[in-house]
N, CA and C of each residue as an Amber inpcrd file, in Angstrom:
protein
   564
 -35.1730000   7.2860000  16.8180000 -34.0340000   6.4260000  16.5440000
 -33.6930000   6.4440000  15.0600000 -34.7260000   6.4120000  14.1910000
 -34.4740000   6.4110000  12.7470000 -33.8160000   7.7100000  12.3050000
 -34.2250000   8.8400000  12.8870000 -33.6560000  10.1350000  12.5280000
 -32.1820000  10.1850000  12.9270000 -31.8350000   9.6470000  14.0690000
 -30.4520000   9.6250000  14.5280000 -29.5890000   8.7820000  13.5930000
 -30.0670000   7.6340000  13.2090000 -29.3280000   6.7680000  12.2950000
 -29.1510000   7.4400000  10.9430000 -30.2110000   8.0400000  10.4220000
 -30.1320000   8.7330000   9.1270000 -29.1540000   9.9000000   9.1990000
 -29.1780000  10.6480000  10.3050000 -28.2510000  11.7700000  10.4700000
 -26.8060000  11.2840000  10.5050000 -26.5870000  10.1890000  11.2150000
 -25.2450000   9.6170000  11.3000000 -24.7460000   9.2120000   9.9160000
 -25.5810000   8.5450000   9.1490000 -25.2060000   8.1040000   7.8000000
 -24.8960000   9.3090000   6.9220000 -25.7100000  10.3510000   6.9810000
 -25.4740000  11.5620000   6.1790000 -24.1530000  12.2090000   6.5780000
 -23.8920000  12.3210000   7.8770000 -22.6320000  12.9070000   8.3440000
 -21.4240000  12.0930000   7.9000000 -21.5140000  10.7740000   8.0000000
 -20.4050000   9.9190000   7.5770000 -20.1520000  10.0420000   6.0760000
 -21.2240000  10.0880000   5.2900000 -21.0730000  10.2360000   3.8330000
 -20.4510000  11.5900000   3.4990000 -20.8690000  12.6410000   4.1880000
 -20.3030000  13.9730000   3.9490000 -18.8150000  13.9810000   4.2920000
 -18.4550000  13.3570000   5.4070000 -17.0410000  13.2840000   5.7910000
 -16.2330000  12.5280000   4.7500000 -16.7930000  11.4420000   4.2390000
 -16.0970000  10.6550000   3.2190000 -15.9060000  11.4660000   1.9460000
 -16.9510000  12.1490000   1.5060000 -16.8640000  12.9550000   0.2820000
 -15.8590000  14.0780000   0.4550000 -15.9180000  14.7960000   1.5580000
 -14.9640000  15.8810000   1.7970000 -13.5460000  15.3510000   1.9200000
 -13.3790000  14.2390000   2.5960000 -12.0550000  13.6260000   2.7210000
 -11.5230000  13.1590000   1.3830000 -12.3910000  12.5900000   0.5510000
 -11.9710000  12.1210000  -0.7730000 -11.5550000  13.2960000  -1.6490000
 -12.2510000  14.4230000  -1.5330000 -11.8730000  15.6020000  -2.3050000
 -10.4820000  16.0710000  -1.9110000 -10.1920000  16.0720000  -0.6180000
  -8.8640000  16.4940000  -0.1590000  -7.7980000  15.5370000  -0.6410000
  -8.0710000  14.2330000  -0.6040000  -7.0860000  13.2640000  -1.0770000
  -6.8850000  13.3770000  -2.5770000  -7.9720000  13.5540000  -3.3130000
  -7.8970000  13.6580000  -4.7650000  -7.1630000  14.9060000  -5.2130000
  -7.3100000  15.9880000  -4.4390000  -6.6870000  17.2540000  -4.8090000
  -5.2020000  17.2690000  -4.4540000  -4.7710000  16.3700000  -3.6070000
  -3.3940000  16.3720000  -3.1420000  -2.4710000  15.7580000  -4.1780000
  -1.5480000  16.5530000  -4.6700000  -0.5340000  16.0140000  -5.5580000
   0.8470000  16.1620000  -4.9400000   0.9170000  16.8590000  -3.8410000
   2.1640000  16.9720000  -3.0970000   2.1150000  16.0130000  -1.9290000
   3.2250000  15.4070000  -1.6400000   3.2950000  14.5050000  -0.5010000
   3.3700000  15.2760000   0.8080000   3.1670000  14.5690000   1.8990000
   3.2220000  15.1730000   3.2250000   4.6000000  15.0230000   3.8570000
   5.4220000  14.1610000   3.2870000   6.7010000  13.8130000   3.8830000
   7.8470000  14.2930000   2.9970000   8.9360000  14.7150000   3.5970000
  10.1170000  15.1440000   2.8500000  10.7480000  13.9420000   2.1330000
  11.3090000  14.1850000   0.9590000  11.8730000  13.1170000   0.1300000
  12.9500000  12.3280000   0.8700000  13.8590000  13.0130000   1.5430000
  14.9390000  12.3220000   2.2550000  14.4270000  11.4010000   3.3430000
  13.4330000  11.8700000   4.0980000  12.8610000  11.0550000   5.1680000
  12.1100000   9.8560000   4.6010000  11.3590000  10.0810000   3.5200000
  10.5960000   9.0070000   2.8890000  11.5270000   7.9470000   2.3150000
  12.6190000   8.3760000   1.7030000  13.6140000   7.4370000   1.1780000
  14.2180000   6.6140000   2.3060000  14.6270000   7.2890000   3.3660000
  15.2740000   6.6190000   4.5020000  14.3440000   5.6020000   5.1730000
  13.0990000   5.9790000   5.4260000  12.1800000   5.0540000   6.0950000
  11.8030000   3.8950000   5.1800000  11.7160000   4.1330000   3.8790000
  11.4080000   3.0510000   2.9300000  12.5690000   2.0640000   2.8540000
  13.7940000   2.5700000   2.7860000  14.9750000   1.6950000   2.7460000
  15.0880000   0.8800000   4.0370000  14.8250000   1.5050000   5.1760000
  14.9020000   0.7980000   6.4640000  13.8260000  -0.2830000   6.5600000
  12.6160000   0.0270000   6.1010000  11.5260000  -0.9580000   6.1350000
  11.8490000  -2.1540000   5.2410000  12.4010000  -1.8950000   4.0510000
  12.7810000  -2.9860000   3.1510000  13.8990000  -3.8280000   3.7600000
  14.8750000  -3.1800000   4.3780000  15.9760000  -3.9150000   5.0120000
  15.4490000  -4.8290000   6.1240000  14.5250000  -4.3300000   6.9090000
  13.9450000  -5.1470000   7.9850000  13.1450000  -6.3110000   7.4020000
  12.3590000  -6.0440000   6.3520000  11.5630000  -7.0940000   5.7120000
  12.4640000  -8.1890000   5.1550000  13.5000000  -7.8160000   4.4310000
  14.3680000  -8.8220000   3.8200000  15.2160000  -9.5600000   4.8540000
  15.4170000  -8.9620000   6.0170000  16.1800000  -9.6670000   7.0600000
  15.3180000 -10.6460000   7.8480000  14.0000000 -10.4920000   7.7890000
  13.1170000 -11.3700000   8.5670000  12.2790000 -12.3280000   7.7210000
  12.1640000 -12.0650000   6.4190000  11.3650000 -12.9230000   5.5400000
  12.2780000 -13.4500000   4.4280000  12.6690000 -14.7240000   4.4970000
  13.6120000 -15.2750000   3.5190000  13.1700000 -15.0990000   2.0570000
  11.8720000 -15.2620000   1.7700000  11.4190000 -15.1150000   0.3820000
  11.6110000 -13.6810000  -0.1140000  11.3800000 -12.6970000   0.7430000
  11.6100000 -11.2970000   0.3590000  13.0920000 -11.0690000   0.0600000
  13.9540000 -11.7010000   0.8450000  15.3960000 -11.5700000   0.6290000
  15.8060000 -12.1730000  -0.7150000  15.1800000 -13.2920000  -1.0820000
  15.4870000 -13.9440000  -2.3600000  14.9640000 -13.1200000  -3.5350000
  13.7510000 -12.5500000  -3.3800000  13.1320000 -11.8040000  -4.4780000
  13.7660000 -10.4310000  -4.7220000  14.2570000  -9.8040000  -3.6670000
  14.7680000  -8.4310000  -3.7810000  15.7850000  -8.2440000  -4.9140000
  16.8220000  -9.0700000  -5.0310000  17.7800000  -8.8370000  -6.1180000
  17.2210000  -9.1620000  -7.5050000  16.1430000  -9.9590000  -7.5810000
  15.5420000 -10.3220000  -8.8670000  14.5130000  -9.3000000  -9.3460000
  14.0020000  -8.4760000  -8.4360000  12.9520000  -7.5140000  -8.7790000
  13.5240000  -6.3550000  -9.5920000  12.7260000  -5.8670000 -10.5510000
  13.1190000  -4.6810000 -11.3180000  13.0760000  -3.4450000 -10.4330000
  12.1150000  -3.4250000  -9.5020000  11.9830000  -2.3290000  -8.5430000
  11.0910000  -2.8090000  -7.4060000  11.1970000  -2.1170000  -6.2710000
  10.3800000  -2.4620000  -5.1070000   9.7520000  -1.1780000  -4.5860000
   8.4230000  -1.1720000  -4.5230000   7.6840000  -0.0320000  -3.9950000
   7.3770000  -0.3160000  -2.5300000   7.8990000   0.5340000  -1.6450000
   7.7660000   0.2960000  -0.2080000   6.9530000   1.4220000   0.4270000
   5.8930000   1.0300000   1.1180000   5.1090000   1.9440000   1.9360000
   5.3980000   1.5740000   3.3900000   6.3040000   2.3040000   4.0700000
   6.7050000   1.9200000   5.4120000   5.5910000   2.0370000   6.4520000
   4.6600000   2.9740000   6.2510000   3.5820000   3.1490000   7.2250000
   2.3000000   3.5710000   6.5190000   1.2900000   2.7130000   6.6120000
  -0.0440000   3.0070000   6.0840000  -0.9790000   3.0280000   7.2840000
  -1.7700000   4.0790000   7.3980000  -2.7240000   4.1940000   8.4940000
  -4.1120000   3.9170000   7.9660000  -4.8140000   3.0140000   8.6380000
  -6.1570000   2.6050000   8.2290000  -7.0840000   2.7420000   9.4300000
  -8.2530000   3.3670000   9.2280000  -9.2280000   3.5090000  10.3080000
 -10.6270000   3.4640000   9.7170000 -11.5700000   3.0240000  10.5210000
 -12.9340000   2.9830000  10.0350000 -13.9440000   2.6800000  11.1040000
 -15.1470000   3.1600000  10.8630000 -16.3180000   2.8420000  11.6640000
 -17.4700000   2.8030000  10.6650000 -17.7030000   1.6320000  10.0820000
 -18.6920000   1.5220000   9.0100000 -18.0880000   1.9370000   7.6820000
 -17.5740000   3.1480000   7.6380000 -16.8720000   3.6680000   6.4610000
 -15.4240000   3.8600000   6.8830000 -14.5090000   3.3760000   6.0740000
 -13.1050000   3.4550000   6.4470000 -12.2500000   4.0500000   5.3550000
 -11.0570000   4.3880000   5.7210000 -10.1010000   4.9170000   4.7550000
  -8.6850000   4.5930000   5.1940000  -7.7620000   4.7370000   4.2620000
  -6.3550000   4.5000000   4.5700000  -5.4870000   5.4080000   3.7190000
  -4.2830000   5.6910000   4.2470000  -3.3530000   6.5700000   3.5460000
  -1.9340000   6.2290000   3.9770000  -1.0200000   6.2830000   3.0280000
   0.3950000   6.0960000   3.3190000   1.2320000   6.6000000   2.1600000
   2.4870000   6.8740000   2.4270000   3.4150000   7.3210000   1.3970000
   4.6280000   6.4010000   1.3740000   5.2330000   6.2700000   0.1850000
   6.3870000   5.4000000   0.0680000   7.2690000   5.7640000  -1.1060000
   8.3390000   4.9990000  -1.2380000   9.3260000   5.2350000  -2.2880000
   9.4720000   4.0030000  -3.1650000   9.6620000   4.2340000  -4.4560000
   9.9870000   3.1760000  -5.4070000  11.5100000   3.0730000  -5.4220000
  12.0030000   1.9230000  -4.9900000  13.4450000   1.7220000  -4.8930000
  13.9470000   0.8800000  -6.0650000  14.9510000   1.4030000  -6.7360000
  15.6350000   0.6820000  -7.8180000  17.1040000   0.6410000  -7.4390000
  17.6370000  -0.5610000  -7.3110000  19.0310000  -0.6840000  -6.8900000
  19.2670000  -0.0710000  -5.5240000  18.2500000  -0.0610000  -4.6790000
  18.3700000   0.4770000  -3.3280000  18.1840000   1.9790000  -3.2160000
  18.0500000   2.6730000  -4.3460000  17.9020000   4.1340000  -4.3410000
  16.5010000   4.5280000  -4.7740000  15.9980000   5.6280000  -4.2270000
  14.6520000   6.0970000  -4.5580000  14.6170000   6.6230000  -5.9940000
  13.6960000   6.0780000  -6.7790000  13.5250000   6.5100000  -8.1640000
  12.2740000   7.3700000  -8.3210000  11.3030000   7.2140000  -7.4250000
  10.0550000   7.9800000  -7.4750000   9.3400000   7.7880000  -6.1380000
   8.2920000   8.5910000  -5.9370000   7.5320000   8.5440000  -4.6870000
   6.0460000   8.3960000  -4.9990000   5.3380000   7.6860000  -4.1100000
   3.9230000   7.3810000  -4.3370000   3.1390000   7.4700000  -3.0430000
   1.8280000   7.6360000  -3.1850000   0.9260000   7.5130000  -2.0460000
  -0.0270000   6.3620000  -2.3310000  -0.5070000   5.7330000  -1.2780000
  -1.5070000   4.6860000  -1.3930000  -2.7270000   5.1470000  -0.6060000
  -3.8820000   5.0680000  -1.2420000  -5.1280000   5.4740000  -0.6030000
  -6.1780000   4.4050000  -0.8440000  -7.1790000   4.4070000  -0.0250000
  -8.2680000   3.4630000  -0.2080000  -9.4310000   3.8180000   0.6950000
 -10.6030000   3.4110000   0.2770000 -11.8150000   3.5930000   1.0640000
 -12.5260000   2.2540000   1.1270000 -13.2480000   2.0380000   2.2050000
 -13.9840000   0.7910000   2.3490000 -15.2950000   1.0530000   3.0750000
 -16.2590000   0.2080000   2.7830000 -17.5760000   0.3030000   3.4040000
 -17.9290000  -1.0610000   3.9550000 -18.6800000  -1.0920000   5.0160000
 -19.1230000  -2.3740000   5.5480000 -18.9450000  -2.4740000   7.0400000
 -19.0070000  -3.6890000   7.5130000 -18.9000000  -3.9650000   8.9340000
 -17.4430000  -3.8580000   9.3490000 -17.0670000  -2.7230000   9.9110000
 -15.6870000  -2.5290000  10.3370000 -15.6390000  -1.4870000  11.4390000
 -14.7120000  -1.6480000  12.3130000 -14.4870000  -0.6850000  13.3910000
 -13.0590000  -0.8500000  13.8720000 -12.3890000   0.2520000  14.0650000
 -11.0410000   0.1830000  14.6040000 -10.0450000   0.9660000  13.7770000
  -8.7910000   0.7550000  14.0910000  -7.7200000   1.4250000  13.3730000
  -6.4470000   0.6270000  13.4930000  -5.5670000   0.7990000  12.5370000
  -4.2830000   0.1060000  12.5890000  -3.2900000   0.7740000  11.6640000
  -2.0360000   0.4300000  11.8690000  -0.9660000   0.8580000  10.9820000
  -0.2270000  -0.3910000  10.5230000   0.2280000  -0.3420000   9.3070000
   1.0060000  -1.4410000   8.7450000   1.8270000  -0.8780000   7.5940000
   2.7120000  -1.6880000   7.0710000   3.4750000  -1.3110000   5.8910000
   3.3270000  -2.4020000   4.8590000   3.6380000  -2.0720000   3.6220000
   3.6950000  -3.1280000   2.6210000   4.6950000  -2.7830000   1.5340000
   5.2220000  -3.8410000   0.9310000   6.2040000  -3.7000000  -0.1380000
   5.7190000  -4.5100000  -1.3320000   5.8260000  -3.9190000  -2.5070000
   5.4440000  -4.5900000  -3.7530000   6.6990000  -4.7990000  -4.5910000
   6.9930000  -6.0590000  -4.8780000   8.1620000  -6.4240000  -5.6620000
   7.7250000  -6.5580000  -7.1230000   8.1350000  -5.6340000  -7.9740000
   7.8000000  -5.6600000  -9.4060000   8.8360000  -6.5420000 -10.0960000
   8.3880000  -7.6960000 -10.5870000   9.3020000  -8.7030000 -11.0740000
   9.6820000  -8.5620000 -12.5490000   8.9820000  -7.6920000 -13.2790000
   9.3430000  -7.4880000 -14.6810000   9.0600000  -6.0500000 -15.0830000
   9.6680000  -5.6470000 -16.1750000   9.5520000  -4.2680000 -16.6470000
   8.1160000  -3.9220000 -17.0370000   7.3920000  -4.8790000 -17.6030000
   6.0090000  -4.6220000 -18.0190000   5.1320000  -4.2630000 -16.8160000
   5.2540000  -5.0120000 -15.7370000   4.4750000  -4.7220000 -14.5270000
   4.8430000  -3.3570000 -13.9680000   6.1350000  -3.0370000 -13.9800000
   6.5890000  -1.7470000 -13.4790000   6.0670000  -0.6020000 -14.3450000
   6.0360000  -0.8010000 -15.6510000   5.5470000   0.2650000 -16.5400000
   4.0660000   0.5540000 -16.3080000   3.3060000  -0.4500000 -15.8670000
   1.8840000  -0.2460000 -15.5640000   1.6940000   0.7490000 -14.4170000
   2.6460000   0.7910000 -13.5050000   2.5620000   1.6860000 -12.3620000
   2.4760000   3.1400000 -12.8140000   3.2620000   3.5160000 -13.8090000
   3.2560000   4.9040000 -14.2710000   2.3280000   5.1550000 -15.4500000
   2.0100000   4.1120000 -16.2210000   1.1090000   4.2990000 -17.3640000
  -0.3270000   4.5350000 -16.9380000  -0.7180000   3.9190000 -15.8410000
  -2.0830000   4.0900000 -15.3340000  -2.1530000   5.4140000 -14.5850000
  -3.2770000   6.0890000 -14.7060000  -3.4790000   7.3190000 -13.9490000
  -3.9920000   6.9280000 -12.5740000  -3.1020000   6.4820000 -11.7350000
  -3.4950000   5.9440000 -10.4400000  -3.6200000   4.4450000 -10.5520000
  -2.5630000   3.7350000 -10.2670000  -2.4930000   2.2710000 -10.3230000
  -3.4020000   1.7050000  -9.2390000  -4.3090000   0.8260000  -9.6160000
  -5.1940000   0.2150000  -8.6280000  -4.8320000  -1.2490000  -8.4650000
  -4.5390000  -1.6280000  -7.2270000  -4.1750000  -3.0110000  -6.9410000
  -5.3860000  -3.8940000  -7.2060000  -5.1730000  -4.9220000  -8.0130000
  -6.2690000  -5.8230000  -8.3730000  -6.7580000  -5.5840000  -9.7850000
  -6.2720000  -4.5160000 -10.4290000  -6.6260000  -4.2200000 -11.8110000
  -5.3140000  -4.1430000 -12.5830000  -5.1650000  -4.9030000 -13.6380000
  -3.9250000  -4.8710000 -14.4100000  -3.0630000  -6.0680000 -14.1100000
  -1.7540000  -5.8400000 -13.8840000  -0.8490000  -6.9710000 -13.6490000
  -1.2810000  -7.7660000 -12.4190000  -0.9570000  -9.0630000 -12.4280000
  -1.3410000  -9.8980000 -11.2930000  -0.4860000  -9.5590000 -10.0770000
  -1.1630000  -9.3600000  -8.9470000  -0.4960000  -9.0700000  -7.6820000
  -0.8090000 -10.2180000  -6.7430000   0.2350000 -10.8250000  -6.1920000
   0.0700000 -11.9200000  -5.2460000   0.4450000 -11.4120000  -3.8640000
  -0.4980000 -11.4770000  -2.9210000  -0.2280000 -11.1050000  -1.5460000
   0.4020000 -12.3150000  -0.8540000   1.6530000 -12.1620000  -0.4400000
   2.4020000 -13.2660000   0.1620000   2.1380000 -13.2800000   1.6630000
   1.5370000 -14.3680000   2.1330000   1.3320000 -14.5260000   3.5700000
   2.4530000 -15.4010000   4.1370000   2.4270000 -15.6090000   5.4520000
   3.5080000 -16.3750000   6.0890000   3.6460000 -17.7840000   5.5230000
   2.5250000 -18.4620000   5.2830000   2.5710000 -19.8250000   4.7560000
   3.1870000 -19.8770000   3.3770000   2.7730000 -18.9630000   2.5170000
   3.3170000 -18.9320000   1.1630000   4.8060000 -18.5760000   1.1930000
   5.1710000 -17.6560000   2.0690000   6.5720000 -17.2350000   2.1560000
   7.4780000 -18.3970000   2.5490000   6.9470000 -19.3590000   3.2930000
   7.7540000 -20.5020000   3.7380000   7.8240000 -21.6180000   2.7030000
   6.8110000 -21.7370000   1.8140000   6.7530000 -22.8750000   0.8960000
   7.0700000 -22.5240000  -0.5510000   7.2060000 -21.2620000  -0.8630000
   7.4370000 -20.8480000  -2.2460000   8.9330000 -20.7890000  -2.5350000
   9.2890000 -21.2320000  -3.7370000  10.6830000 -21.1250000  -4.1720000
  10.7180000 -20.2420000  -5.4140000  11.8920000 -19.8140000  -5.7980000
  11.9920000 -18.9440000  -6.9710000  11.5900000 -19.6630000  -8.2500000
  11.6430000 -20.9690000  -8.2830000  11.2440000 -21.6940000  -9.4920000
   9.7200000 -21.7350000  -9.6430000   8.9790000 -21.5140000  -8.5570000
   7.5130000 -21.4940000  -8.6510000   6.9680000 -20.0700000  -8.7850000
   7.8330000 -19.0750000  -8.7570000   7.4160000 -17.6760000  -8.8270000
   7.2430000 -17.2620000 -10.2850000   5.9980000 -17.0120000 -10.7020000
   5.7560000 -16.6710000 -12.0980000   4.8420000 -15.4550000 -12.2600000
   4.4980000 -14.7690000 -11.1730000   3.5870000 -13.6400000 -11.2440000
   4.3460000 -12.3300000 -11.4470000   3.5770000 -11.2770000 -11.7590000
   4.1580000  -9.9640000 -12.0680000   4.6370000  -9.2140000 -10.8350000
   3.8110000  -9.2620000  -9.7660000   4.0850000  -8.4670000  -8.5740000
   3.8040000  -9.3130000  -7.3340000   4.7240000  -9.2610000  -6.3790000
   4.5220000  -9.9260000  -5.0970000   4.4740000  -8.8570000  -4.0160000
   3.4670000  -8.9270000  -3.1580000   3.2910000  -7.9340000  -2.1010000
   3.4090000  -8.5930000  -0.7350000   4.1440000  -7.9520000   0.1460000
   4.3260000  -8.4140000   1.5190000   3.7850000  -7.3440000   2.4620000
   2.9280000  -7.7190000   3.3920000   2.4160000  -6.8120000   4.4180000
   3.2310000  -7.0730000   5.6800000   3.6410000  -5.9980000   6.3590000
   4.4790000  -6.1560000   7.5440000   4.1630000  -5.0950000   8.5990000
   4.6290000  -5.3450000   9.8070000   4.5630000  -4.3650000  10.8970000
   3.1610000  -3.9730000  11.3380000   2.2390000  -4.9110000  11.3560000
   0.8630000  -4.5860000  11.7180000   0.7540000  -4.2360000  13.1940000
   0.0890000  -3.0770000  13.4630000  -0.1640000  -2.6300000  14.8330000
  -1.5730000  -2.0750000  14.8910000  -2.2930000  -2.4080000  15.9440000
  -3.6420000  -1.8810000  16.1270000  -4.6680000  -2.9790000  16.0160000
  -5.9220000  -2.5860000  16.1550000  -7.0220000  -3.5320000  16.1190000
  -8.0080000  -3.1580000  15.0260000  -8.0440000  -3.9510000  13.9880000
  -9.0240000  -3.7890000  12.9270000  -9.1190000  -5.1110000  12.2080000
 -10.3150000  -5.6100000  12.0670000 -10.5070000  -6.9070000  11.4120000
 -10.2480000  -6.7640000   9.9240000  -9.5470000  -7.7260000   9.3510000
  -9.3180000  -7.7790000   7.9130000  -8.1880000  -6.8700000   7.4700000
  -7.3570000  -7.3980000   6.5990000  -6.2730000  -6.6100000   6.0380000
  -5.9840000  -7.1290000   4.6510000  -5.9330000  -6.2410000   3.7070000
  -5.5860000  -6.5970000   2.3470000  -5.1910000  -5.3500000   1.6070000
  -4.6200000  -5.5140000   0.4370000  -4.2340000  -4.3470000  -0.3530000
  -5.0610000  -4.2370000  -1.6270000  -5.9600000  -5.2010000  -1.8520000
  -6.8210000  -5.1760000  -3.0270000  -7.6610000  -3.9000000  -3.0020000
  -7.6850000  -3.1560000  -4.0880000  -8.4840000  -1.9360000  -4.1640000
  -7.7220000  -0.6870000  -3.7490000  -6.5020000  -0.8320000  -3.2200000
  -5.7100000   0.3480000  -2.9070000  -5.3500000   1.0520000  -4.2010000
  -5.4020000   2.3670000  -4.1940000  -5.0110000   3.1470000  -5.3510000
  -3.6330000   3.7550000  -5.0680000  -2.7360000   3.5940000  -6.0090000
  -1.3760000   4.0790000  -5.8620000  -1.1420000   5.1730000  -6.8900000
  -0.7490000   6.3480000  -6.4140000  -0.5900000   7.5150000  -7.2730000
   0.7680000   8.1610000  -7.0130000   1.4180000   8.6120000  -8.0720000
   2.7230000   9.2720000  -7.9550000   2.5500000  10.6180000  -7.2570000
   3.5010000  10.9570000  -6.3850000   3.4850000  12.2370000  -5.6770000
   4.8460000  12.9080000  -5.7770000   4.8560000  14.1800000  -5.4340000
   6.0850000  14.9440000  -5.3000000   6.2510000  15.2500000  -3.8240000
   7.2760000  14.6890000  -3.1790000   7.4470000  14.9460000  -1.7470000
   7.6530000  16.4280000  -1.4820000   7.3470000  16.8380000  -0.2470000
   7.5370000  18.2600000   0.0940000   8.9820000  18.5760000   0.3250000
C-alpha cells in the first residue's frame, strides 16, 4: 500500500512539473484574437446586465480584464487555465492568460469566468510592470460576492481592483482568484 501511494505522489508531481513547464514556455495564446475579444465582450455584457454593481463600476473603471472561461481541475494537486482580453472603452487593448496551481484536499473540476475592474491607472500599470501579475500581491484586489454586490455603493468603493466571479459550472469545493498568475499573451 505504501509503495502504491508513493508511486501515485511521484506520478502526480511529475505531471505537475511537466505541465508547469508547458505553461511557462507558452507565450502564444491558444485562442484567436477576434474570438477572444468577442467572448470577453459578451461575458462582460452579461455580467453588467445581471450584477448592478458591475454595471455601475464599468464606466468608472480605467480598464476591465475579462476571462470568459477558466477551467480548473484537481485531485490532490490542481491547476487552472484561461485566456481573456483587457477591455478599454469596450475594445480589446491586450490579451492575457490566467494560470494557477493548488495543493491540498481537493477533487473535481469546474469552469467559471471572472472580470477584474481596474479602478485607477496605477493599478492598471501594475498589470504590465510585473513579470506575471499575481493576484494577492501588489494592488488590493477585492473579490465581490453576491452580498457585497448588493450592499456596496460607489461612495464606499475605495480599492484598486474589484473582481467578479461568474458562470460557475461543475463540482469542485472552493473558488477564489487569490494566487492566480496573470501573464500577457499574443493570441494565435
